[in-house]
KEDREN-584996 format. One line per field, with one value per residue: residue in one letter; chain; residue number from 1; y, x, z of N, C-alpha, C, O, CB in turn. Coordinates in pm, whole numbers, plus 50000, padded with zeros to 5 digits. Each point is the difference from the previous one (the first is absolute). Glycine has a CB too. Example, Ala and Ser with C-alpha at 12.3 -4.5 7.8 and 13.67 -1.06 7.14 Angstrom:
resn: c(a|s)
chain: c(A|A)
resi: c(1|2)
n.y: c(49431|50222)
n.x: c(51319|50154)
n.z: c(50780|49803)
ca.y: c(50119|50119)
ca.x: c(49911|50082)
ca.z: c(50000|50006)
c.y: c(50120|50109)
c.x: c(50090|49923)
c.z: c(50000|50073)
o.y: c(49998|50111)
o.x: c(50104|50051)
o.z: c(50066|50017)
cb.y: c(49885|49826)
cb.x: c(49707|50067)
cb.z: c(50059|49768)
This chain:
resn: c(x|x|x|x|x|x|x|x|x|x|x|x|x|x|x|x|x|x|x|x|x|x|x|x|x|x|x|x|x|x|x|x|x|x|x|x|x|x|x|x|x|x|x|x|x|x|x|x|x|x|x|x|x|x|x|x|x|x|x|x|x|x|x|x|x|x|x|x|x|x|x|x|x|x|x|x|x|x|x|x|x|x|x|x|x|x|x|x|x|x|x|x|x|x|x|x|x|x|x|x|x|x|x|x|x|x|x|x|x|x|x|x|x|x|x|x|x|x|x|x|x|x|x|x|x|x|x|x|x|x|x|x|x|x|x|x|x|x|x|x|x|x|x|x|x|x|x|x|x|x|x|x|x|x)
chain: c(A|A|A|A|A|A|A|A|A|A|A|A|A|A|A|A|A|A|A|A|A|A|A|A|A|A|A|A|A|A|A|A|A|A|A|A|A|A|A|A|A|A|A|A|A|A|A|A|A|A|A|A|A|A|A|A|A|A|A|A|A|A|A|A|A|A|A|A|A|A|A|A|A|A|A|A|A|A|A|A|A|A|A|A|A|A|A|A|A|A|A|A|A|A|A|A|A|A|A|A|A|A|A|A|A|A|A|A|A|A|A|A|A|A|A|A|A|A|A|A|A|A|A|A|A|A|A|A|A|A|A|A|A|A|A|A|A|A|A|A|A|A|A|A|A|A|A|A|A|A|A|A|A|A)
resi: c(1|2|3|4|5|6|7|8|9|10|11|12|13|14|15|16|17|18|19|20|21|22|23|24|25|26|27|28|29|30|31|32|33|34|35|36|37|38|39|40|41|42|43|44|45|46|47|48|49|50|51|52|53|54|55|56|57|58|59|60|61|62|63|64|65|66|67|68|69|70|71|72|73|74|75|76|77|78|79|80|81|82|83|84|85|86|87|88|89|90|91|92|93|94|95|96|97|98|99|100|101|102|103|104|105|106|107|108|109|110|111|112|113|114|115|116|117|118|119|120|121|122|123|124|125|126|127|128|129|130|131|132|133|134|135|136|137|138|139|140|141|142|143|144|145|146|147|148|149|150|151|152|153|154)
n.y: c(51462|50265|49766|50164|49916|49882|50081|49781|50214|49784|50241|49824|50184|49878|50132|50083|49926|50292|49970|50237|50079|49891|49700|50087|50148|49748|49801|50191|50039|49677|49951|49941|50055|49691|50074|49762|50022|50024|49957|50330|50092|50175|49993|50282|49976|49916|50234|49781|50030|49970|50183|49954|49802|50157|49696|50100|49996|49749|49891|50068|49688|50027|50100|49670|50089|50113|49687|50046|50188|49690|50272|49939|50277|50120|49834|49668|50001|50176|49792|49752|50133|50092|49731|50002|50072|50195|49690|49905|50181|49872|49709|50075|50111|49730|49836|50187|49978|49670|50045|49963|50287|49704|50322|49874|49736|50005|49771|49908|49985|49834|49767|49986|49953|49777|49810|50022|50226|50111|49878|50018|50315|50126|50037|50275|49987|50130|49745|50175|49970|49783|49947|49961|49765|49838|49997|49877|49759|49912|49976|50329|50044|50302|50170|50206|50107|50222|50118|50007|49734|50135|50321|49886|50199|49687)
n.x: c(47875|50187|50043|50295|50062|50206|50246|50150|50213|49936|49814|49768|49762|49850|49730|50063|49685|50057|49725|50133|50215|50020|50049|50253|50125|49987|50142|50243|50087|50015|50227|49663|50120|50172|50019|49750|50319|50163|49796|50016|49853|50081|49630|50011|49683|50112|49797|49769|49920|49834|49757|49884|49822|49757|50013|49869|50283|49914|50258|50117|49944|50227|50160|50018|50189|50169|50033|50130|50190|50080|50187|50145|49786|50065|49720|50064|49913|49746|49902|50026|49818|49735|49894|50151|49736|50249|49940|50167|50245|50017|50028|50240|50169|49961|50133|50252|50061|50026|50277|50272|50015|50163|50015|50037|49899|49710|50162|50116|49727|49846|50212|49979|49684|50016|50188|49828|50287|49799|49774|49813|50092|49759|50277|49894|50248|49988|49927|50166|49712|50223|49886|49704|50081|50150|49741|49823|50201|49970|49655|50079|49650|50132|49751|50203|49960|49855|50288|49711|50105|50284|49927|50172|50023|50007)
n.z: c(50758|49947|49756|50103|49689|50257|49825|50220|49980|49756|49830|50195|49837|50276|49999|50296|50034|50173|50159|49819|49804|50303|49897|49830|50248|50191|49808|49930|50299|50047|49735|49891|49688|49941|49689|50018|49886|50261|50270|49897|50274|49709|49964|49824|49986|49691|49923|50057|49694|50309|49869|50313|49789|50177|50127|49727|49813|49802|50168|49696|50002|50246|49733|50000|50248|49741|49974|50304|49825|49917|50101|50251|49904|50291|50065|49983|50308|49935|49776|50193|50224|49803|50134|50305|50195|50091|50063|49736|50083|50290|49881|49808|50241|50174|49765|49989|50311|49965|49786|50148|49810|49884|49858|49775|50192|49793|49868|50275|50147|49775|50026|50314|49987|49779|50167|50316|49980|50242|50191|49735|50036|49840|49793|49904|49807|49757|49823|49770|49878|50070|50288|49897|49805|50229|50185|49773|49954|50314|49965|50113|50031|49963|49968|49867|50314|49791|50091|50153|50177|50068|50051|49708|49752|49896)
ca.y: c(49955|50071|49915|50079|49938|50020|49967|49989|50053|49915|50023|49907|50072|49916|50082|49981|50043|50066|50060|50144|50050|49999|49861|49969|50074|49937|49868|50020|50051|49890|49895|49889|49989|49938|49951|49855|49934|49997|50017|50131|50087|50135|49996|50132|50004|50051|50039|49887|50030|49955|50106|49953|49986|49980|49859|49973|50028|49879|49985|49934|49866|50008|49960|49886|50036|49964|49882|50037|50008|49886|50045|50042|50145|50058|50003|49873|49926|50059|49953|49858|49983|50077|49922|49918|50067|50019|49889|49894|50045|49983|49857|49961|50051|49918|49874|50029|50028|49874|49927|50041|50055|49943|50081|49936|49857|49932|49871|49903|49963|49927|49862|49932|49965|49901|49871|49967|50017|50087|49997|50083|50129|50093|50093|50085|50056|50031|49902|50047|49917|49871|49923|49965|49893|49879|49953|49940|49873|49903|49974|50084|50096|50131|50104|50133|50096|50139|50081|50074|49916|49982|50131|49994|50004|49883)
ca.x: c(50134|50075|50100|50112|50107|50121|50126|50107|50128|50056|49922|49887|49873|49894|49895|49971|49865|50007|49873|50007|50135|50068|50032|50122|50112|50033|50059|50128|50095|50032|50070|49908|49969|50118|49987|49977|50099|50133|49990|50050|49901|50004|49889|49938|49882|50029|49876|49920|49893|49873|49903|49885|49881|49881|49961|49896|50050|50051|50145|50055|50055|50144|50089|50083|50134|50102|50079|50120|50126|50086|50139|50050|49999|49944|49855|49946|49956|49874|49897|49980|49938|49877|49883|50012|49967|50118|50024|50064|50137|50069|50024|50106|50127|50034|50054|50134|50090|50030|50098|50139|50054|50133|50060|50048|50020|49871|50003|50076|49923|49880|50044|50037|49874|49931|50067|50005|50135|49979|49858|49909|49962|49950|50106|49979|50125|50003|50053|49994|49907|50064|49997|49860|49963|50069|49929|49873|50031|50031|49878|49998|49891|50015|49927|50062|49929|50014|50083|49922|49977|50123|50062|50133|50006|50075)
ca.z: c(49969|49898|49936|49951|49923|50079|49935|50099|49958|49894|49879|49988|50012|50053|50059|50141|50039|50130|50044|49973|49973|50129|50029|49924|50058|50128|49975|49932|50099|50092|49927|49978|49857|49938|49862|49998|49916|50062|50145|50045|50063|49944|49905|49978|49914|49866|49933|49955|49906|50058|50022|50077|49918|50081|49996|49901|49865|49933|50006|49881|50022|50029|49893|50042|50045|49902|50033|50075|49925|50028|50005|50129|50000|50121|50000|49955|50118|50045|49909|50025|50131|50005|50030|50120|50126|50085|50092|49923|49981|50129|50019|49907|50053|50117|49949|49946|50113|50068|49921|50014|49876|49974|49894|49877|50026|49991|49928|50079|50120|49957|49970|50124|50068|49916|50011|50143|50055|50117|50037|49919|50055|49898|49960|49885|49952|49858|49905|49863|49921|49971|50124|50028|49909|50045|50119|49955|49934|50106|50076|50120|49986|50062|49929|50007|50085|49956|50091|50099|50118|50075|50027|49942|49855|49953)
c.y: c(50088|49903|50090|49914|50034|49954|49993|50058|49919|50018|49903|50079|49903|50090|49966|50057|50055|50064|50149|50037|49999|49859|49957|50067|49935|49866|50013|50046|49891|49886|49880|49980|49952|49954|49849|49924|49987|50021|50135|50084|50142|50006|50139|49984|50059|50039|49878|50046|49956|50120|49941|50000|49974|49856|49968|50023|49871|49999|49935|49862|50012|49951|49880|50049|49963|49876|50043|50002|49883|50041|50034|50151|50052|50009|49868|49919|50053|49954|49854|49980|50069|49919|49918|50079|50011|49883|49881|50035|49983|49854|49951|50046|49922|49868|50022|50026|49873|49915|50054|50051|49948|50070|49919|49850|49920|49868|49890|49951|49922|49856|49924|49957|49888|49861|49959|50002|50089|49992|50095|50128|50088|50100|50087|50056|50029|49884|50061|49917|49863|49910|49955|49885|49867|49942|49932|49863|49891|49966|50079|50109|50128|50097|50133|50091|50140|50082|50072|49916|49989|50133|50007|50017|49888|50037)
c.x: c(50059|50103|50107|50090|50128|50122|50107|50130|50067|49923|49885|49872|49892|49893|49983|49863|50007|49865|49997|50144|50081|50042|50126|50121|50045|50070|50138|50107|50043|50073|49914|49961|50126|49968|49978|50103|50132|49998|50047|49886|50005|49903|49939|49879|50043|49868|49929|49894|49865|49910|49885|49876|49883|49953|49900|50047|50049|50152|50049|50054|50149|50081|50081|50139|50100|50076|50125|50123|50087|50145|50040|50003|49944|49849|49939|49949|49867|49887|49969|49921|49865|49878|50008|49961|50125|50028|50066|50148|50080|50034|50111|50136|50044|50064|50142|50099|50040|50100|50140|50050|50143|50068|50037|50026|49872|50007|50070|49920|49874|50034|50031|49874|49929|50060|50027|50142|49998|49853|49918|49967|49952|50111|49951|50134|49990|50058|49988|49897|50057|49997|49858|49954|50064|49931|49869|50024|50034|49878|49991|49895|50030|49915|50073|49913|50016|50074|49916|49967|50124|50065|50139|49990|50090|50096)
c.z: c(49890|49944|49942|49913|50076|49922|50108|49941|49891|49869|49980|50025|50046|50059|50147|50033|50143|50032|49967|49967|50130|50039|49923|50065|50131|49980|49935|50099|50098|49930|49970|49855|49930|49859|50003|49916|50074|50151|50052|50057|49948|49882|49989|49909|49866|49934|49941|49903|50054|50028|50078|49910|50093|49983|49890|49857|49936|50003|49873|50036|50027|49880|50047|50037|49893|50045|50073|49911|50039|50013|50142|50011|50130|49987|49955|50119|50049|49909|50025|50128|50010|50041|50127|50125|50088|50094|49929|49979|50129|50024|49909|50051|50124|49955|49949|50114|50074|49922|50026|49865|49982|49883|49877|50019|49982|49923|50080|50120|49964|49968|50128|50077|49922|50015|50145|50057|50124|50037|49913|50075|49885|49970|49885|49960|49852|49921|49862|49925|49968|50123|50033|49913|50043|50124|49961|49935|50101|50084|50130|49978|50077|49921|50016|50086|49944|50106|50105|50123|50088|50040|49943|49851|49955|49892)
o.y: c(50038|49932|50084|49882|50117|49918|50090|50036|50050|49944|50003|50072|49888|50122|49890|50102|49935|50037|50055|49919|49969|49980|49934|49935|49987|49974|49926|49950|50003|49899|49890|49900|50072|49963|49928|49878|49891|49981|50023|49990|50083|49982|50069|49908|50099|49949|49906|50114|50015|50105|49889|50097|49918|49945|49891|49964|49914|50103|49906|49976|50079|49907|49992|50094|49898|49973|50102|49920|49963|49918|50001|50054|49932|50038|49979|49936|49922|49971|49961|49915|49983|50054|49940|50113|49911|49970|49928|49915|49956|49969|49923|49925|49979|49955|49920|49953|49997|49888|50113|49930|50039|49961|49918|49928|49880|49899|49886|49880|49906|49908|49884|49892|49903|49901|49909|49923|49997|49961|50108|50000|49974|50068|49969|50004|50014|49926|50068|49893|49901|49882|49886|49909|49895|49879|49894|49906|49881|49916|49964|50083|49997|49966|50022|49998|50040|49975|50024|50056|49985|50005|50092|49967|49969|49914)
o.x: c(49933|50070|49973|50022|50023|49989|50010|50004|50090|50039|49937|49989|49990|50016|50032|49960|50052|49924|49893|50091|50119|50107|50087|50103|50120|50102|50092|50112|50112|50032|50051|49939|50099|49887|50076|50007|50057|50102|49995|49885|49918|50038|49984|49992|50073|49895|50063|49953|49899|50045|49955|49975|50011|50011|50005|49930|50056|50065|49939|50040|50068|49961|50037|50053|49984|50009|50059|50013|50007|50086|49917|50072|49919|49948|49881|49895|49913|49890|49883|49911|49930|49913|49900|50045|50085|50116|50078|50087|50115|50110|50086|50098|50119|50098|50090|50114|50103|50032|50017|49986|50090|50110|49923|50020|49998|49952|49952|49991|49963|49925|49960|49996|49954|49927|50079|50032|50092|49918|50046|49980|50031|50050|49901|50093|49890|50086|49902|49962|49927|49968|49980|49932|49936|49985|49967|49925|49979|50008|49922|50013|50047|49948|50069|49878|50111|49985|50050|49965|49990|50083|50076|49897|50099|50071)
o.z: c(49905|50076|49914|50028|50032|49909|50084|49883|49933|49898|49894|50099|49949|50003|50044|49943|50090|49910|49974|50013|49999|50059|50056|50019|50025|50062|50032|49997|50051|50063|49980|49965|49992|49970|50065|50009|50006|50067|50120|49957|50040|49884|50101|49919|49995|50038|49952|50006|49932|50045|49972|49929|50091|49891|49943|49905|50069|49983|49950|50113|49935|49930|50117|49941|49934|50120|49966|49906|50118|50030|50091|50084|50063|49896|50020|49989|50040|50049|49998|50006|50100|50068|50039|50019|49997|50027|50061|50015|49996|50045|50043|49993|50021|50059|50029|49994|50067|50041|50044|49899|50073|49960|49951|49903|50028|50053|50007|50025|50071|50034|50014|50059|50059|50007|50027|50090|50082|49917|49961|50122|49884|50090|49934|50080|49946|50046|49968|50047|49999|49991|50044|50048|49995|50011|50052|50023|49973|50090|50088|49910|50113|49894|50100|49990|49964|50119|50111|50104|50121|50090|50034|49941|50066|49949)
cb.y: c(49726|50296|49735|50263|49900|50053|50022|49758|50040|49892|50088|49729|50276|49688|50124|49908|49892|50005|49774|50126|50175|50221|50017|50045|50225|50141|49977|50106|50224|50163|50187|50140|50114|49965|50260|50170|50197|50103|49737|50001|49775|50051|49688|50208|49924|49907|50318|49769|49961|49694|50232|49992|49994|50298|50102|50098|50322|49890|50076|50248|49816|50058|50244|49751|50071|50267|49775|49983|50288|49937|50086|49739|50069|50092|50264|50065|50033|50229|50206|50031|50001|50088|50053|49756|50002|50273|50147|50029|50207|50231|50045|50086|50248|50149|50001|50143|50228|50117|49841|49902|50169|49819|50233|50290|50179|50325|50240|50230|50297|50304|50193|50242|50334|50281|50137|49938|49972|50197|49833|49794|50005|49905|49867|50053|49864|50318|49733|50183|50307|50228|50241|50328|50273|50209|50291|50325|50246|50172|49811|49870|49813|49984|49857|49972|49814|50004|50005|50078|49887|49781|49928|49885|50282|49942)
cb.x: c(50008|49895|49856|49967|49853|49879|49920|49886|49933|50036|50266|50153|50078|50144|49853|50285|49837|50323|50090|49713|49796|49760|49668|49761|49797|49701|49677|49766|49784|49767|50155|49976|49725|50195|50072|49752|49831|49987|50034|50296|50096|50205|49971|50231|49768|50314|50037|50089|50264|50069|50112|50126|50121|49924|50036|49903|50009|49732|50055|50017|49756|49993|49974|49817|49951|50012|49853|49886|49979|49755|50064|50064|50057|50263|50132|50263|50324|50232|50192|50302|50295|50184|50064|50137|49678|49839|49724|49694|49809|49769|49674|49740|49825|49712|49679|49783|49790|49740|49809|50054|49764|49811|50161|50082|50184|49942|50046|50223|50125|49977|50132|50218|50023|50018|50025|49764|50004|50273|50020|49923|50136|49709|50276|49670|50236|49937|50033|50281|49980|50180|50219|50023|50041|50232|50136|49980|50103|50225|50077|50234|49791|50287|49712|50227|49925|49804|50114|49940|49842|49950|49789|50184|49862|49741)
cb.z: c(50164|50037|50032|50176|49740|50303|49696|50219|50292|50275|50009|49976|49870|50044|49734|50111|49756|50060|50209|50142|49809|50011|49986|49768|49868|50042|49945|49790|49928|50071|50127|50262|50017|50256|49847|50024|49789|49719|49895|49869|50162|50188|49954|50110|50204|49942|49996|50210|49879|50057|49815|50286|49710|50088|50299|50266|49999|49869|50300|49786|49914|50316|49792|49910|50307|49811|49833|50299|49870|49848|49677|49929|49690|50145|49936|49815|50023|50044|49832|49873|49996|49760|49722|49870|49990|49960|50075|49869|49828|50046|50023|49817|49888|50073|49908|49798|49956|50060|49779|50287|49944|50128|50224|50030|50131|49958|49778|49902|50044|49875|49765|49953|50032|49831|49752|49877|49688|50016|50276|49768|50309|49988|50140|49989|50231|50008|50179|49959|49904|49838|50039|50018|49818|49896|50083|49942|49829|49916|49812|50143|49859|50189|49936|49781|50237|49745|49705|49709|49749|49790|50172|50244|49927|50109)
């Protein structure tokens, strides 16, 4: 197995395991190599500090992973997603795709659903910090979604 450090067109860095360099080239040309953060197929190999070590050689202890960035800076999503398996990320995105994006009407729609003025349904959208606090005070439960799951910027 060859482990390549990969980078997508959005700048997300991740690793991929391939049987050979030809296997990577074949899969990449077929559009089968996708970024686990954003799903893009424009992926390239980037220089890596990984070095092949003989099986009998002592291995250094792994360094602890840095804490994920909490900011909305570029690359923060890649750091946050670094520990999630791709299949978990795919499932999370499926759940998000099954919701209705109500945009800025989120507080209004959440209230209408909470007070049974409209049939219950899964929604997502935006709310200001003040609106979010007001919803919580009314007992309306919701959670913030990171932009990398929705593909939208807030």
